[in-house]
N, C-alpha and C positions, 0 to 999 in steps of 0.2 A: 814639262810645262807646269807652271804653278797655278793652282786652283784655290779659290776660297770656297769653303763649304759653310752655308748658312743653316744653322741647326737650332733645335730646342730640346731640352730634356727635363725630365722630372727626376730629381736627385735622390729620392728616398732610398733607393737600393744601392747607392754608390758611396764610396769613400771620398768622393769629390771628383773634380775633373782630372787631376794629375795622377799618373800611374804610381802605384805603390806595390811593393813586392808581395805583401800578404793580404791585400784587399782588392776588390774589383772596382775599377774606375771607369768613368765615361770615356776617357782617352783610350784606355786599353781595349774596350769593346769596339770602338770605332776603328782602331788600327788593326785589330784582329779581323774585323769584317772586311775592310778594304783589302787587306793582304789576301784573304781567301778569294775574293772576287777577281782581283787583278793578277793573282798568281806570282806576285813579287812582294818582298817586304815593303811595307808602307809606314812611314813615320810622320806624325802630324804635330803641328804647333798651334796651340789654342790662344785665344785672345786674352786669356786670364786664367785664374785658378779659383774655382769655387770649392767651399768646404764640403765636408760630408753632409749629405741630406739637403744641400742647398740646390735650388733649381735655376734653370736659365730659360727664359722665354725667348731670348735672342742670344745667340753665341756664334762666333766664327772661328774656324780653324783653317790653316792652309796646309797644303800637301803638294809636293812635287811628284807628279805621277805620269806614267806613260799614257799614250792615247788608248782608248778602248773602242771596241766595235759592237757594244751592246748597250742596253738602256741601264746605265750605272745608277741613275737616280731611282728608278723603279726597283731594281734588284737590291740595292743597298737598303732602301727602306723596308723591303720585304724581309731581308736577313736580320736587320737590327731588332732588338726587343721593342715592345710597345712604348716604353718610356723614353726612347730616343728617336727623334724625327729629323730627316733631312728636308729642308725647305727649298734650297737652291744650291746649285753647283755653278760657280762663276769663274770662267777663265780670266786670268789676270796678265797684264803685260809687265815684263820685268820680274823683279823679286820683292814684291811688297810683303810686309810681315804682319801676320794677324795680331800679334801682341804689341810689338814695338811701335806700330804705326797708328794705334788708336789715339784719338784726341779727346774722346769723352766716353765714359761708361755711366750708365744709370742703373740704379737698383730700386726695387720696391720691396717693402717689408709689410706683410699683412698680419693683423692681429684680430682675433675674435674673442670677446669676453663672455661668451655663453657657450656651453658645450653643444657642439654640432658635429655629428659623425660624418657629414658630407663635406665639412671643411678640414677634417683631420688629414694631415699630410700636406695640405695646400696652404694652410694658414696656421699661425701659432696661437694656441689657446692659453689665455691668461684670465683666470677667473677674478678679474678686478672690476669692482663697481665704483662709481663716483670718482673716476680719475679727473684730475684738474687739467682740463684740456688747454686752458688759457696759459698756465705755466709751461706746459709741454710745448705749446706754440712759441712762447717767448724763447725757450731754449733752442728750438729748431732755427729760429731767425738769427741766432748768434753764429751758427755754423759757418756760413760763407764769409764771415768777418775775419776768420783765422785761417792760417795755412799750415801750421805745425800741429799734427794730430798725434803726437807722441803719447798723450794721455789716453788715447783710444786705440792703442796698439798692444796686442797681447805680449809680444816680445820685441820691443823697439830696438834693443841693443844688437839684434841679429841682422839688421838691415842697414843699408848705407845711409838713409835719411828718412824722416817721417813727414816730409812736406807733401801736402795734397792741396790742390786748388779746387775747392768746392764751388761749382758754378751756381747751384741752386739746391735748396732743401725745403721740402714742403710737407705739411701734415694734413691729412684728410680724415674725416669721420663720416659714417653713413647717417642717414636721417634719424635712425633710432639711437645713435650714440654708442652702439655696442660692437662696431667694427671700425678698425683703425688702419690707415694706410700711410706709411712713411715713404717718401720718394726723395732720392738724393742723386745728384750728378756731379762728377768730378773727373779730373784728368787721370787720377789713379786712386787706388784704395789700399789700405794696409790690411794685414792679416786680422780678420774678425772685427775690423773697424766699425762696420755698419751694425753688426749685432751688439757690439759694446755700446754704441751710441743709443740704440733702441733700449737696451737694458737700463741706461741712465735716464732716458726719457720716461720709462715706466716708474723708476724711483721718484722722479719729479712729480709724476702724475699722482703717486700714492702719498706724497708729502715727505718721503724719506730723504730727499735731497732738494736743495733750493736751486733756483736758476743761477744765483750768484756763485754757488758752489760748483755748478756745472761749468760756468765760464772760467772759474778759477783754474780748473784743470787745464783748459785750453790756453789761457793767458800765461800761466806759470810753467806750462809744459811738465806738469807733475804726473808721474806714473803712479797710479794708485797701488796700494799694497795688495788689494783684492780686486780682481776684475771678473765679473760674471757676465758673459755675453748672453744675449737673448737666444731663444731656441733657434735652431737652423731652419726648421720647416717653413717658416714664413718668408724666407728671403729668396728673391729672384733677381738674377742679372737680367734686366729687362730691355736694355738698349745699348748698342755698341756703335760708335760713329768713327768713321775714318775721313780724312780729307778728300778721298777719292770714292768713298762708298758710304751712303747713308740710306739704308733700306728700312722700310716700315716693318714693324713686328708682324710675323705671319701667324703666330699662335692664336687660335680662336679662344682658347681658354684664358690667355692673358687678357684679351679684350673683354671677356666676360667678367674677370676679376676686377677690371677697372671700370669698364662702361656699363656692366650689368648691375652695378650698385650705385645708388644715389649718393655719390661722394660729395661732401661739402668741404671745401678747403678752409682751414682755420686761419 
């Protein structure tokens, strides 16, 4: 029978979601743990791929597994390391696909502009003062107007197409103006696309790029000669939606990152 697993993970210790031969991944840890508990090889398919050190406050994978006669939820959570958590195990009818059936994914990117040891690993530190938030907001507002994101893809020639339908893009700051949250939702994302966008937004905030220059990349589908993505630590896959499944985020920490700060949308 097919099951969807609703999970969250802190990605600092992993090379990303997808298995790699020479590094430890979230997928590898989960497959190893499920195989150990169920006594048969288990292979899983995730709802997407996150880069090394990127987090997920909501993530789904599916697995076709035999019935079990023990508390799999409890034992799997006990076996997994502290930075991976199982929130729900959901039996599904038919053969829905965790990756191909998604209709929307949302990401949050967090920045702090002052050194704070308690945000290290959870938010990206950029010691930038006096960022031009108005120009950054203007650039963010441009994103849903375009659908070809070739300019914000690290290696666009290696994929079939660079079309992404961005449903919303929003920028928030806290009341002190020294924490930033960028939120974006789309039907799909390209490799390092969000981190590249955030890197450009920071350039705009510092005055190193104009809003017109930012839009030029989108409009003309120009691939820049040099692309420097923002740090991975601040990026979270924060919401995954299916036509048949739309679950609230379970991670308390994710709620603290969003609701525990007095965010003001620009």
